[in-house]
Structure formats: C-alpha cells, structure tokens
PyMOL Python script that loads the backbone (N, CA, C, O; Angstrom):
from pymol import cmd

cmd.read_pdbstr("""\
ATOM      1  N   MET A   1      -6.635  -9.927   0.193  1.00  0.00           N
ATOM      2  CA  MET A   1      -5.748 -10.818  -0.343  1.00  0.00           C
ATOM      3  C   MET A   1      -4.841 -11.376   0.743  1.00  0.00           C
ATOM      4  O   MET A   1      -3.765 -10.852   1.031  1.00  0.00           O
ATOM      5  N   ARG A   2      -5.325 -12.460   1.330  1.00  0.00           N
ATOM      6  CA  ARG A   2      -4.469 -13.111   2.400  1.00  0.00           C
ATOM      7  C   ARG A   2      -3.678 -14.070   1.865  1.00  0.00           C
ATOM      8  O   ARG A   2      -4.099 -14.752   0.930  1.00  0.00           O
ATOM      9  N   ILE A   3      -2.444 -14.246   2.378  1.00  0.00           N
ATOM     10  CA  ILE A   3      -1.534 -15.139   1.795  1.00  0.00           C
ATOM     11  C   ILE A   3      -1.639 -16.482   2.712  1.00  0.00           C
ATOM     12  O   ILE A   3      -1.581 -16.379   3.937  1.00  0.00           O
ATOM     13  N   PRO A   4      -1.792 -17.714   2.090  1.00  0.00           N
ATOM     14  CA  PRO A   4      -2.269 -18.854   2.843  1.00  0.00           C
ATOM     15  C   PRO A   4      -1.035 -19.264   3.680  1.00  0.00           C
ATOM     16  O   PRO A   4       0.102 -19.049   3.260  1.00  0.00           O
ATOM     17  N   ALA A   5      -1.259 -19.815   4.784  1.00  0.00           N
ATOM     18  CA  ALA A   5      -0.269 -20.206   5.760  1.00  0.00           C
ATOM     19  C   ALA A   5       0.732 -21.334   5.068  1.00  0.00           C
ATOM     20  O   ALA A   5       1.889 -21.479   5.462  1.00  0.00           O
ATOM     21  N   SER A   6       0.236 -22.007   4.141  1.00  0.00           N
ATOM     22  CA  SER A   6       1.115 -23.003   3.449  1.00  0.00           C
ATOM     23  C   SER A   6       2.164 -22.349   2.629  1.00  0.00           C
ATOM     24  O   SER A   6       3.093 -23.019   2.180  1.00  0.00           O
ATOM     25  N   TRP A   7       2.067 -21.118   2.417  1.00  0.00           N
ATOM     26  CA  TRP A   7       3.058 -20.385   1.764  1.00  0.00           C
ATOM     27  C   TRP A   7       4.105 -19.669   2.486  1.00  0.00           C
ATOM     28  O   TRP A   7       4.865 -18.880   1.924  1.00  0.00           O
ATOM     29  N   SER A   8       4.145 -19.935   3.701  1.00  0.00           N
ATOM     30  CA  SER A   8       5.119 -19.329   4.559  1.00  0.00           C
ATOM     31  C   SER A   8       6.450 -20.090   4.397  1.00  0.00           C
ATOM     32  O   SER A   8       6.558 -21.165   3.807  1.00  0.00           O
ATOM     33  N   GLY A   9       7.484 -19.384   5.009  1.00  0.00           N
ATOM     34  CA  GLY A   9       8.856 -19.986   4.819  1.00  0.00           C
ATOM     35  C   GLY A   9       9.278 -20.308   3.526  1.00  0.00           C
ATOM     36  O   GLY A   9       9.138 -19.457   2.648  1.00  0.00           O
ATOM     37  N   ASP A  10       9.783 -21.421   3.254  1.00  0.00           N
ATOM     38  CA  ASP A  10      10.259 -21.669   1.770  1.00  0.00           C
ATOM     39  C   ASP A  10       9.287 -22.641   1.008  1.00  0.00           C
ATOM     40  O   ASP A  10       9.547 -23.173  -0.071  1.00  0.00           O
ATOM     41  N   ARG A  11       8.251 -22.778   1.652  1.00  0.00           N
ATOM     42  CA  ARG A  11       7.149 -23.615   0.967  1.00  0.00           C
ATOM     43  C   ARG A  11       6.230 -22.829   0.098  1.00  0.00           C
ATOM     44  O   ARG A  11       5.127 -22.500   0.534  1.00  0.00           O
ATOM     45  N   ARG A  12       6.577 -22.537  -0.991  1.00  0.00           N
ATOM     46  CA  ARG A  12       5.716 -21.788  -2.075  1.00  0.00           C
ATOM     47  C   ARG A  12       5.318 -22.727  -3.023  1.00  0.00           C
ATOM     48  O   ARG A  12       5.986 -23.713  -3.336  1.00  0.00           O
ATOM     49  N   PRO A  13       4.005 -22.363  -3.575  1.00  0.00           N
ATOM     50  CA  PRO A  13       3.505 -23.349  -4.751  1.00  0.00           C
ATOM     51  C   PRO A  13       4.487 -23.182  -5.933  1.00  0.00           C
ATOM     52  O   PRO A  13       5.151 -22.163  -6.122  1.00  0.00           O
ATOM     53  N   PRO A  14       4.511 -24.277  -6.703  1.00  0.00           N
ATOM     54  CA  PRO A  14       5.438 -24.238  -7.786  1.00  0.00           C
ATOM     55  C   PRO A  14       5.219 -23.121  -8.916  1.00  0.00           C
ATOM     56  O   PRO A  14       6.088 -22.859  -9.747  1.00  0.00           O
ATOM     57  N   LEU A  15       3.876 -22.442  -8.857  1.00  0.00           N
ATOM     58  CA  LEU A  15       3.685 -21.303  -9.842  1.00  0.00           C
ATOM     59  C   LEU A  15       4.216 -20.033  -9.411  1.00  0.00           C
ATOM     60  O   LEU A  15       4.175 -19.087 -10.198  1.00  0.00           O
ATOM     61  N   TRP A  16       4.751 -19.880  -8.157  1.00  0.00           N
ATOM     62  CA  TRP A  16       4.985 -18.631  -7.563  1.00  0.00           C
ATOM     63  C   TRP A  16       6.066 -18.026  -8.350  1.00  0.00           C
ATOM     64  O   TRP A  16       5.816 -16.954  -8.899  1.00  0.00           O
ATOM     65  N   TYR A  17       7.279 -18.571  -8.495  1.00  0.00           N
ATOM     66  CA  TYR A  17       8.514 -18.046  -9.286  1.00  0.00           C
ATOM     67  C   TYR A  17       8.169 -17.696 -10.667  1.00  0.00           C
ATOM     68  O   TYR A  17       8.416 -16.560 -11.072  1.00  0.00           O
ATOM     69  N   PRO A  18       7.590 -18.616 -11.466  1.00  0.00           N
ATOM     70  CA  PRO A  18       7.170 -18.257 -12.854  1.00  0.00           C
ATOM     71  C   PRO A  18       6.174 -16.981 -12.978  1.00  0.00           C
ATOM     72  O   PRO A  18       6.217 -16.238 -13.958  1.00  0.00           O
ATOM     73  N   ALA A  19       5.273 -16.793 -11.899  1.00  0.00           N
ATOM     74  CA  ALA A  19       4.377 -15.828 -11.970  1.00  0.00           C
ATOM     75  C   ALA A  19       5.108 -14.633 -11.739  1.00  0.00           C
ATOM     76  O   ALA A  19       4.932 -13.673 -12.489  1.00  0.00           O
ATOM     77  N   LEU A  20       6.023 -14.566 -10.657  1.00  0.00           N
ATOM     78  CA  LEU A  20       6.892 -13.343 -10.698  1.00  0.00           C
ATOM     79  C   LEU A  20       7.608 -12.971 -11.853  1.00  0.00           C
ATOM     80  O   LEU A  20       7.518 -11.833 -12.314  1.00  0.00           O
ATOM     81  N   LYS A  21       8.380 -13.931 -12.402  1.00  0.00           N
ATOM     82  CA  LYS A  21       9.109 -13.757 -13.585  1.00  0.00           C
ATOM     83  C   LYS A  21       8.066 -13.085 -14.809  1.00  0.00           C
ATOM     84  O   LYS A  21       8.385 -12.095 -15.467  1.00  0.00           O
ATOM     85  N   ARG A  22       6.919 -13.739 -14.952  1.00  0.00           N
ATOM     86  CA  ARG A  22       6.124 -13.395 -15.976  1.00  0.00           C
ATOM     87  C   ARG A  22       5.578 -11.920 -15.653  1.00  0.00           C
ATOM     88  O   ARG A  22       5.365 -11.203 -16.631  1.00  0.00           O
ATOM     89  N   ALA A  23       5.380 -11.503 -14.628  1.00  0.00           N
ATOM     90  CA  ALA A  23       5.096 -10.056 -14.020  1.00  0.00           C
ATOM     91  C   ALA A  23       6.048  -9.103 -14.048  1.00  0.00           C
ATOM     92  O   ALA A  23       5.757  -7.923 -13.852  1.00  0.00           O
ATOM     93  N   GLY A  24       7.383  -9.539 -14.313  1.00  0.00           N
ATOM     94  CA  GLY A  24       8.525  -8.597 -14.349  1.00  0.00           C
ATOM     95  C   GLY A  24       8.880  -8.249 -12.954  1.00  0.00           C
ATOM     96  O   GLY A  24       9.388  -7.154 -12.710  1.00  0.00           O
ATOM     97  N   ILE A  25       8.636  -9.136 -12.008  1.00  0.00           N
ATOM     98  CA  ILE A  25       8.976  -8.743 -10.646  1.00  0.00           C
ATOM     99  C   ILE A  25      10.148  -9.628 -10.073  1.00  0.00           C
ATOM    100  O   ILE A  25      10.014 -10.852 -10.084  1.00  0.00           O
ATOM    101  N   ARG A  26      11.147  -9.120  -9.636  1.00  0.00           N
ATOM    102  CA  ARG A  26      12.314  -9.872  -9.132  1.00  0.00           C
ATOM    103  C   ARG A  26      11.774 -10.815  -7.972  1.00  0.00           C
ATOM    104  O   ARG A  26      10.708 -10.649  -7.379  1.00  0.00           O
ATOM    105  N   VAL A  27      12.647 -11.782  -7.761  1.00  0.00           N
ATOM    106  CA  VAL A  27      12.297 -12.963  -6.854  1.00  0.00           C
ATOM    107  C   VAL A  27      12.018 -12.373  -5.476  1.00  0.00           C
ATOM    108  O   VAL A  27      12.811 -11.562  -4.998  1.00  0.00           O
ATOM    109  N   ARG A  28      10.970 -12.733  -4.850  1.00  0.00           N
ATOM    110  CA  ARG A  28      10.761 -12.285  -3.562  1.00  0.00           C
ATOM    111  C   ARG A  28       9.644 -13.299  -2.675  1.00  0.00           C
ATOM    112  O   ARG A  28       8.951 -14.106  -3.294  1.00  0.00           O
ATOM    113  N   LYS A  29       9.578 -13.208  -1.622  1.00  0.00           N
ATOM    114  CA  LYS A  29       8.615 -14.161  -0.815  1.00  0.00           C
ATOM    115  C   LYS A  29       7.293 -13.382  -0.917  1.00  0.00           C
ATOM    116  O   LYS A  29       7.259 -12.165  -1.096  1.00  0.00           O
ATOM    117  N   PRO A  30       6.289 -14.103  -0.800  1.00  0.00           N
ATOM    118  CA  PRO A  30       4.817 -13.609  -0.736  1.00  0.00           C
ATOM    119  C   PRO A  30       4.624 -12.370   0.101  1.00  0.00           C
ATOM    120  O   PRO A  30       3.956 -11.414  -0.292  1.00  0.00           O
ATOM    121  N   TYR A  31       5.247 -12.423   1.299  1.00  0.00           N
ATOM    122  CA  TYR A  31       4.990 -11.329   2.271  1.00  0.00           C
ATOM    123  C   TYR A  31       5.572  -9.960   1.796  1.00  0.00           C
ATOM    124  O   TYR A  31       5.018  -8.879   1.991  1.00  0.00           O
ATOM    125  N   GLN A  32       6.817 -10.149   1.116  1.00  0.00           N
ATOM    126  CA  GLN A  32       7.401  -8.840   0.688  1.00  0.00           C
ATOM    127  C   GLN A  32       6.686  -8.397  -0.709  1.00  0.00           C
ATOM    128  O   GLN A  32       6.813  -7.273  -1.196  1.00  0.00           O
ATOM    129  N   THR A  33       5.981  -9.363  -1.231  1.00  0.00           N
ATOM    130  CA  THR A  33       5.153  -8.852  -2.381  1.00  0.00           C
ATOM    131  C   THR A  33       3.972  -7.996  -1.840  1.00  0.00           C
ATOM    132  O   THR A  33       3.565  -7.066  -2.537  1.00  0.00           O
ATOM    133  N   ARG A  34       3.405  -8.256  -0.643  1.00  0.00           N
ATOM    134  CA  ARG A  34       2.299  -7.546  -0.008  1.00  0.00           C
ATOM    135  C   ARG A  34       3.016  -6.096   0.249  1.00  0.00           C
ATOM    136  O   ARG A  34       2.364  -5.095  -0.045  1.00  0.00           O
ATOM    137  N   HIS A  35       4.105  -5.972   0.692  1.00  0.00           N
ATOM    138  CA  HIS A  35       4.651  -4.687   1.017  1.00  0.00           C
ATOM    139  C   HIS A  35       4.844  -3.860  -0.328  1.00  0.00           C
ATOM    140  O   HIS A  35       4.602  -2.663  -0.480  1.00  0.00           O
ATOM    141  N   SER A  36       5.310  -4.715  -1.224  1.00  0.00           N
ATOM    142  CA  SER A  36       5.477  -3.971  -2.685  1.00  0.00           C
ATOM    143  C   SER A  36       4.186  -3.541  -3.160  1.00  0.00           C
ATOM    144  O   SER A  36       4.107  -2.421  -3.664  1.00  0.00           O
ATOM    145  N   PHE A  37       3.071  -4.337  -3.064  1.00  0.00           N
ATOM    146  CA  PHE A  37       1.749  -3.874  -3.543  1.00  0.00           C
ATOM    147  C   PHE A  37       1.385  -2.559  -2.761  1.00  0.00           C
ATOM    148  O   PHE A  37       1.046  -1.558  -3.392  1.00  0.00           O
ATOM    149  N   ALA A  38       1.447  -2.559  -1.531  1.00  0.00           N
ATOM    150  CA  ALA A  38       0.888  -1.396  -0.744  1.00  0.00           C
ATOM    151  C   ALA A  38       1.685  -0.197  -1.080  1.00  0.00           C
ATOM    152  O   ALA A  38       1.087   0.840  -1.364  1.00  0.00           O
ATOM    153  N   THR A  39       2.949  -0.236  -1.074  1.00  0.00           N
ATOM    154  CA  THR A  39       3.864   0.894  -1.298  1.00  0.00           C
ATOM    155  C   THR A  39       3.589   1.514  -2.870  1.00  0.00           C
ATOM    156  O   THR A  39       3.484   2.702  -3.175  1.00  0.00           O
ATOM    157  N   LEU A  40       3.518   0.480  -3.647  1.00  0.00           N
ATOM    158  CA  LEU A  40       3.217   1.015  -5.114  1.00  0.00           C
ATOM    159  C   LEU A  40       1.883   1.526  -5.294  1.00  0.00           C
ATOM    160  O   LEU A  40       1.693   2.548  -5.952  1.00  0.00           O
ATOM    161  N   ALA A  41       0.914   0.860  -4.736  1.00  0.00           N
ATOM    162  CA  ALA A  41      -0.599   1.360  -4.861  1.00  0.00           C
ATOM    163  C   ALA A  41      -0.692   2.768  -4.120  1.00  0.00           C
ATOM    164  O   ALA A  41      -1.320   3.664  -4.684  1.00  0.00           O
ATOM    165  N   LEU A  42      -0.128   2.993  -2.950  1.00  0.00           N
ATOM    166  CA  LEU A  42      -0.352   4.292  -2.315  1.00  0.00           C
ATOM    167  C   LEU A  42       0.545   5.364  -3.049  1.00  0.00           C
ATOM    168  O   LEU A  42       0.170   6.530  -3.172  1.00  0.00           O
ATOM    169  N   SER A  43       1.701   4.919  -3.508  1.00  0.00           N
ATOM    170  CA  SER A  43       2.660   5.924  -4.412  1.00  0.00           C
ATOM    171  C   SER A  43       1.809   6.420  -5.523  1.00  0.00           C
ATOM    172  O   SER A  43       1.837   7.590  -5.906  1.00  0.00           O
ATOM    173  N   ALA A  44       1.019   5.454  -6.052  1.00  0.00           N
ATOM    174  CA  ALA A  44       0.406   5.910  -7.367  1.00  0.00           C
ATOM    175  C   ALA A  44      -0.915   6.675  -7.072  1.00  0.00           C
ATOM    176  O   ALA A  44      -1.581   7.122  -8.007  1.00  0.00           O
ATOM    177  N   GLY A  45      -1.282   6.821  -5.832  1.00  0.00           N
ATOM    178  CA  GLY A  45      -2.427   7.510  -5.386  1.00  0.00           C
ATOM    179  C   GLY A  45      -3.749   6.893  -5.213  1.00  0.00           C
ATOM    180  O   GLY A  45      -4.826   7.489  -5.212  1.00  0.00           O
ATOM    181  N   GLU A  46      -3.549   5.639  -5.069  1.00  0.00           N
ATOM    182  CA  GLU A  46      -4.817   4.754  -4.867  1.00  0.00           C
ATOM    183  C   GLU A  46      -5.482   5.068  -3.496  1.00  0.00           C
ATOM    184  O   GLU A  46      -4.746   5.439  -2.581  1.00  0.00           O
ATOM    185  N   ALA A  47      -6.756   4.952  -3.297  1.00  0.00           N
ATOM    186  CA  ALA A  47      -7.369   5.331  -1.912  1.00  0.00           C
ATOM    187  C   ALA A  47      -6.804   4.261  -0.995  1.00  0.00           C
ATOM    188  O   ALA A  47      -6.646   3.081  -1.308  1.00  0.00           O
ATOM    189  N   ILE A  48      -6.511   4.836   0.217  1.00  0.00           N
ATOM    190  CA  ILE A  48      -6.136   4.245   1.391  1.00  0.00           C
ATOM    191  C   ILE A  48      -7.176   2.904   1.797  1.00  0.00           C
ATOM    192  O   ILE A  48      -6.785   1.770   2.075  1.00  0.00           O
ATOM    193  N   GLY A  49      -8.334   3.287   1.756  1.00  0.00           N
ATOM    194  CA  GLY A  49      -9.441   2.315   2.184  1.00  0.00           C
ATOM    195  C   GLY A  49      -9.267   1.165   1.007  1.00  0.00           C
ATOM    196  O   GLY A  49      -9.236  -0.017   1.348  1.00  0.00           O
ATOM    197  N   TRP A  50      -9.166   1.500  -0.247  1.00  0.00           N
ATOM    198  CA  TRP A  50      -9.189   0.413  -1.097  1.00  0.00           C
ATOM    199  C   TRP A  50      -7.806  -0.534  -0.933  1.00  0.00           C
ATOM    200  O   TRP A  50      -7.778  -1.751  -1.114  1.00  0.00           O
ATOM    201  N   VAL A  51      -6.759   0.245  -0.580  1.00  0.00           N
ATOM    202  CA  VAL A  51      -5.558  -0.617  -0.508  1.00  0.00           C
ATOM    203  C   VAL A  51      -5.662  -1.544   0.761  1.00  0.00           C
ATOM    204  O   VAL A  51      -5.303  -2.721   0.722  1.00  0.00           O
ATOM    205  N   ALA A  52      -6.203  -0.909   1.951  1.00  0.00           N
ATOM    206  CA  ALA A  52      -6.494  -1.848   3.129  1.00  0.00           C
ATOM    207  C   ALA A  52      -7.369  -2.987   2.914  1.00  0.00           C
ATOM    208  O   ALA A  52      -7.167  -4.077   3.450  1.00  0.00           O
ATOM    209  N   LYS A  53      -8.403  -2.727   2.082  1.00  0.00           N
ATOM    210  CA  LYS A  53      -9.366  -3.692   1.617  1.00  0.00           C
ATOM    211  C   LYS A  53      -8.736  -4.891   0.878  1.00  0.00           C
ATOM    212  O   LYS A  53      -8.965  -6.058   1.197  1.00  0.00           O
ATOM    213  N   GLN A  54      -8.039  -4.569   0.007  1.00  0.00           N
ATOM    214  CA  GLN A  54      -7.177  -5.388  -1.060  1.00  0.00           C
ATOM    215  C   GLN A  54      -6.159  -6.273  -0.117  1.00  0.00           C
ATOM    216  O   GLN A  54      -5.854  -7.426  -0.422  1.00  0.00           O
ATOM    217  N   MET A  55      -5.747  -5.718   0.869  1.00  0.00           N
ATOM    218  CA  MET A  55      -4.832  -6.387   1.772  1.00  0.00           C
ATOM    219  C   MET A  55      -5.534  -7.273   2.922  1.00  0.00           C
ATOM    220  O   MET A  55      -4.883  -7.969   3.701  1.00  0.00           O
ATOM    221  N   GLY A  56      -6.759  -7.180   2.933  1.00  0.00           N
ATOM    222  CA  GLY A  56      -7.557  -8.114   3.958  1.00  0.00           C
ATOM    223  C   GLY A  56      -7.765  -7.386   5.139  1.00  0.00           C
ATOM    224  O   GLY A  56      -8.375  -7.977   6.030  1.00  0.00           O
ATOM    225  N   HIS A  57      -7.352  -6.102   5.371  1.00  0.00           N
ATOM    226  CA  HIS A  57      -7.638  -5.323   6.615  1.00  0.00           C
ATOM    227  C   HIS A  57      -9.023  -4.768   6.811  1.00  0.00           C
ATOM    228  O   HIS A  57      -9.609  -4.446   5.777  1.00  0.00           O
ATOM    229  N   THR A  58      -9.649  -4.599   7.953  1.00  0.00           N
ATOM    230  CA  THR A  58     -10.777  -4.334   8.104  1.00  0.00           C
ATOM    231  C   THR A  58     -10.834  -2.848   8.312  1.00  0.00           C
ATOM    232  O   THR A  58     -11.957  -2.344   8.325  1.00  0.00           O
ATOM    233  N   SER A  59      -9.910  -2.164   8.457  1.00  0.00           N
ATOM    234  CA  SER A  59      -9.841  -0.666   8.689  1.00  0.00           C
ATOM    235  C   SER A  59      -8.525  -0.024   8.059  1.00  0.00           C
ATOM    236  O   SER A  59      -7.649  -0.788   7.653  1.00  0.00           O
ATOM    237  N   THR A  60      -8.391   1.080   7.984  1.00  0.00           N
ATOM    238  CA  THR A  60      -7.171   1.797   7.322  1.00  0.00           C
ATOM    239  C   THR A  60      -6.104   1.960   8.207  1.00  0.00           C
ATOM    240  O   THR A  60      -5.048   2.420   7.772  1.00  0.00           O
ATOM    241  N   LYS A  61      -6.242   1.583   9.655  1.00  0.00           N
ATOM    242  CA  LYS A  61      -5.393   1.974  10.576  1.00  0.00           C
ATOM    243  C   LYS A  61      -3.892   1.393  10.317  1.00  0.00           C
ATOM    244  O   LYS A  61      -2.878   2.079  10.447  1.00  0.00           O
ATOM    245  N   MET A  62      -3.905   0.198   9.981  1.00  0.00           N
ATOM    246  CA  MET A  62      -2.534  -0.490   9.845  1.00  0.00           C
ATOM    247  C   MET A  62      -1.797   0.351   8.525  1.00  0.00           C
ATOM    248  O   MET A  62      -0.680   0.869   8.527  1.00  0.00           O
ATOM    249  N   VAL A  63      -2.684   0.314   7.529  1.00  0.00           N
ATOM    250  CA  VAL A  63      -2.037   0.834   6.366  1.00  0.00           C
ATOM    251  C   VAL A  63      -1.301   2.219   6.632  1.00  0.00           C
ATOM    252  O   VAL A  63      -0.132   2.437   6.316  1.00  0.00           O
ATOM    253  N   ILE A  64      -2.217   3.194   7.306  1.00  0.00           N
ATOM    254  CA  ILE A  64      -1.706   4.478   7.684  1.00  0.00           C
ATOM    255  C   ILE A  64      -0.542   4.425   8.463  1.00  0.00           C
ATOM    256  O   ILE A  64       0.406   5.143   8.146  1.00  0.00           O
ATOM    257  N   GLU A  65      -0.461   3.586   9.560  1.00  0.00           N
ATOM    258  CA  GLU A  65       0.509   3.453  10.532  1.00  0.00           C
ATOM    259  C   GLU A  65       2.009   3.038   9.815  1.00  0.00           C
ATOM    260  O   GLU A  65       3.107   3.503  10.118  1.00  0.00           O
ATOM    261  N   HIS A  66       1.717   2.062   8.818  1.00  0.00           N
ATOM    262  CA  HIS A  66       3.093   1.414   8.380  1.00  0.00           C
ATOM    263  C   HIS A  66       3.471   2.036   7.059  1.00  0.00           C
ATOM    264  O   HIS A  66       4.639   2.047   6.669  1.00  0.00           O
ATOM    265  N   TYR A  67       2.431   2.575   6.348  1.00  0.00           N
ATOM    266  CA  TYR A  67       2.859   3.054   4.926  1.00  0.00           C
ATOM    267  C   TYR A  67       2.598   4.623   4.664  1.00  0.00           C
ATOM    268  O   TYR A  67       2.594   5.066   3.516  1.00  0.00           O
ATOM    269  N   TYR A  68       2.398   5.369   5.694  1.00  0.00           N
ATOM    270  CA  TYR A  68       2.167   6.760   5.599  1.00  0.00           C
ATOM    271  C   TYR A  68       3.158   7.620   4.799  1.00  0.00           C
ATOM    272  O   TYR A  68       2.781   8.674   4.287  1.00  0.00           O
ATOM    273  N   ARG A  69       4.420   7.181   4.685  1.00  0.00           N
ATOM    274  CA  ARG A  69       5.299   7.915   3.997  1.00  0.00           C
ATOM    275  C   ARG A  69       5.304   7.701   2.457  1.00  0.00           C
ATOM    276  O   ARG A  69       5.979   8.320   1.635  1.00  0.00           O
ATOM    277  N   PHE A  70       4.418   6.705   2.235  1.00  0.00           N
ATOM    278  CA  PHE A  70       4.228   6.541   0.701  1.00  0.00           C
ATOM    279  C   PHE A  70       2.989   7.160   0.104  1.00  0.00           C
ATOM    280  O   PHE A  70       2.718   7.126  -1.096  1.00  0.00           O
ATOM    281  N   ILE A  71       2.199   7.778   1.122  1.00  0.00           N
ATOM    282  CA  ILE A  71       0.946   8.273   0.578  1.00  0.00           C
ATOM    283  C   ILE A  71       1.382   9.678   0.173  1.00  0.00           C
ATOM    284  O   ILE A  71       1.923  10.464   0.951  1.00  0.00           O
ATOM    285  N   PRO A  72       1.129   9.911  -0.995  1.00  0.00           N
ATOM    286  CA  PRO A  72       1.594  11.369  -1.658  1.00  0.00           C
ATOM    287  C   PRO A  72       0.741  12.598  -1.152  1.00  0.00           C
ATOM    288  O   PRO A  72      -0.427  12.537  -0.768  1.00  0.00           O
ATOM    289  N   HIS A  73       1.389  13.515  -1.208  1.00  0.00           N
ATOM    290  CA  HIS A  73       0.591  14.907  -0.874  1.00  0.00           C
ATOM    291  C   HIS A  73       0.374  15.328  -2.126  1.00  0.00           C
ATOM    292  O   HIS A  73       1.286  15.760  -2.832  1.00  0.00           O
ATOM    293  N   LEU A  74      -0.917  15.235  -2.529  1.00  0.00           N
ATOM    294  CA  LEU A  74      -1.248  15.364  -3.905  1.00  0.00           C
ATOM    295  C   LEU A  74      -1.338  16.981  -4.307  1.00  0.00           C
ATOM    296  O   LEU A  74      -1.275  17.333  -5.485  1.00  0.00           O
ATOM    297  N   THR A  75      -1.468  17.783  -3.376  1.00  0.00           N
ATOM    298  CA  THR A  75      -1.325  19.253  -3.620  1.00  0.00           C
ATOM    299  C   THR A  75      -0.051  19.551  -3.696  1.00  0.00           C
ATOM    300  O   THR A  75       0.175  20.606  -4.289  1.00  0.00           O
ATOM    301  N   ARG A  76       0.986  18.898  -3.241  1.00  0.00           N
ATOM    302  CA  ARG A  76       2.289  19.391  -3.117  1.00  0.00           C
ATOM    303  C   ARG A  76       2.565  20.763  -2.389  1.00  0.00           C
ATOM    304  O   ARG A  76       3.630  21.353  -2.573  1.00  0.00           O
ATOM    305  N   HIS A  77       1.623  21.235  -1.594  1.00  0.00           N
ATOM    306  CA  HIS A  77       1.517  22.398  -0.684  1.00  0.00           C
ATOM    307  C   HIS A  77       1.136  22.039   0.607  1.00  0.00           C
ATOM    308  O   HIS A  77       0.039  22.373   1.057  1.00  0.00           O
ATOM    309  N   ASP A  78       2.101  21.262   1.364  1.00  0.00           N
ATOM    310  CA  ASP A  78       1.630  20.887   2.628  1.00  0.00           C
ATOM    311  C   ASP A  78       1.134  22.087   3.521  1.00  0.00           C
ATOM    312  O   ASP A  78       1.712  23.174   3.553  1.00  0.00           O
ATOM    313  N   GLY A  79       0.064  21.794   4.201  1.00  0.00           N
ATOM    314  CA  GLY A  79      -0.495  22.899   5.110  1.00  0.00           C
ATOM    315  C   GLY A  79      -1.348  23.923   4.349  1.00  0.00           C
ATOM    316  O   GLY A  79      -2.126  24.616   5.004  1.00  0.00           O
ATOM    317  N   SER A  80      -1.266  24.075   3.007  1.00  0.00           N
ATOM    318  CA  SER A  80      -2.037  25.018   2.330  1.00  0.00           C
ATOM    319  C   SER A  80      -3.458  24.947   2.268  1.00  0.00           C
ATOM    320  O   SER A  80      -4.135  25.955   2.064  1.00  0.00           O
ATOM    321  N   ALA A  81      -4.040  23.607   2.461  1.00  0.00           N
ATOM    322  CA  ALA A  81      -5.433  23.528   2.496  1.00  0.00           C
ATOM    323  C   ALA A  81      -5.959  24.104   3.940  1.00  0.00           C
ATOM    324  O   ALA A  81      -7.033  24.691   4.075  1.00  0.00           O
ATOM    325  N   PHE A  82      -5.039  23.842   4.985  1.00  0.00           N
ATOM    326  CA  PHE A  82      -5.578  24.225   6.218  1.00  0.00           C
ATOM    327  C   PHE A  82      -5.505  25.699   6.275  1.00  0.00           C
ATOM    328  O   PHE A  82      -6.402  26.272   6.893  1.00  0.00           O
ATOM    329  N   ASP A  83      -4.417  26.514   5.631  1.00  0.00           N
ATOM    330  CA  ASP A  83      -4.219  27.714   5.665  1.00  0.00           C
ATOM    331  C   ASP A  83      -5.621  28.586   4.799  1.00  0.00           C
ATOM    332  O   ASP A  83      -6.091  29.676   5.127  1.00  0.00           O
ATOM    333  N   LYS A  84      -5.930  27.965   3.979  1.00  0.00           N
ATOM    334  CA  LYS A  84      -7.036  28.370   3.231  1.00  0.00           C
ATOM    335  C   LYS A  84      -8.246  28.212   3.851  1.00  0.00           C
ATOM    336  O   LYS A  84      -9.128  29.037   3.611  1.00  0.00           O
ATOM    337  N   ALA A  85      -8.456  27.292   4.614  1.00  0.00           N
ATOM    338  CA  ALA A  85      -9.882  26.981   5.502  1.00  0.00           C
ATOM    339  C   ALA A  85      -9.835  28.072   6.447  1.00  0.00           C
ATOM    340  O   ALA A  85     -10.798  28.822   6.610  1.00  0.00           O
ATOM    341  N   ALA A  86      -8.547  28.205   7.188  1.00  0.00           N
ATOM    342  CA  ALA A  86      -8.760  29.246   8.161  1.00  0.00           C
ATOM    343  C   ALA A  86      -8.804  30.658   7.767  1.00  0.00           C
ATOM    344  O   ALA A  86      -9.329  31.529   8.460  1.00  0.00           O
ATOM    345  N   ALA A  87      -8.199  30.873   6.555  1.00  0.00           N
ATOM    346  CA  ALA A  87      -8.467  32.261   6.080  1.00  0.00           C
ATOM    347  C   ALA A  87      -9.940  32.537   5.800  1.00  0.00           C
ATOM    348  O   ALA A  87     -10.440  33.657   5.911  1.00  0.00           O
ATOM    349  N   GLN A  88     -10.649  31.358   5.403  1.00  0.00           N
ATOM    350  CA  GLN A  88     -12.099  31.711   5.083  1.00  0.00           C
ATOM    351  C   GLN A  88     -12.925  31.903   6.211  1.00  0.00           C
ATOM    352  O   GLN A  88     -14.053  32.377   6.076  1.00  0.00           O
ATOM    353  N   VAL A  89     -12.417  31.542   7.442  1.00  0.00           N
ATOM    354  CA  VAL A  89     -13.183  31.709   8.825  1.00  0.00           C
ATOM    355  C   VAL A  89     -12.634  32.850   9.602  1.00  0.00           C
ATOM    356  O   VAL A  89     -12.942  33.103  10.767  1.00  0.00           O
ATOM    357  N   GLY A  90     -11.740  33.566   8.816  1.00  0.00           N
ATOM    358  CA  GLY A  90     -11.200  34.760   9.536  1.00  0.00           C
ATOM    359  C   GLY A  90      -9.932  34.477  10.265  1.00  0.00           C
ATOM    360  O   GLY A  90      -9.420  35.462  10.798  1.00  0.00           O
ATOM    361  N   LEU A  91      -9.358  33.403  10.390  1.00  0.00           N
ATOM    362  CA  LEU A  91      -8.288  33.242  11.332  1.00  0.00           C
ATOM    363  C   LEU A  91      -6.976  33.663  10.651  1.00  0.00           C
ATOM    364  O   LEU A  91      -5.914  33.609  11.271  1.00  0.00           O
TER     365      LEU A  91
END
""", "prot")
cmd.dss("prot")
cmd.show_as("cartoon", "prot")
cmd.util.cbc("prot")
cmd.orient("prot")
C-alpha cells in the first residue's frame, strides 16, 4: 500500500476525511495512518512478513527495526523457548 505522492502535505483527495470518519478513525494524515496500521496489525499478532508486504516493503527489515516494540511476545515467557531448547541438548 503505497501512498501516492499527490497525497503529501495538505493535498489529500476529498474522500480522505469522510473515509476516516466512517472507519471511526480520528483525523490524521495518510502517513500517520500507515504507522497506525503497522502498530495495530503487529500488536494483534499479524505476521511481520504480511505487514511488511501490505506496507509495500520488499523485506521485513524496516518493519522489525521501527516497530519491534509492538510485536507481542506470544508466550509471555521471554527466553523460555531458548531455555527449553538448551535443556534438550544438555546445556
């Protein structure tokens, strides 16, 4: 999802604000909406690769670098997977 250059600054299509209102999203610029999409999708547990693809990125690098704090630790036991794997090999 690339935001057209013609949407930059204060030149947004006339449908932008009505679309935000209908979606229940407060007024914001298209660029801010990209950030909202990324943070909400990652916080909800969507796959990093899918989020990157939806944002038009060719890799996950930028998404991971900028949004890593919104990627949930699904097990809620940070480091426990490593501990379990280490124990299985006798470490």
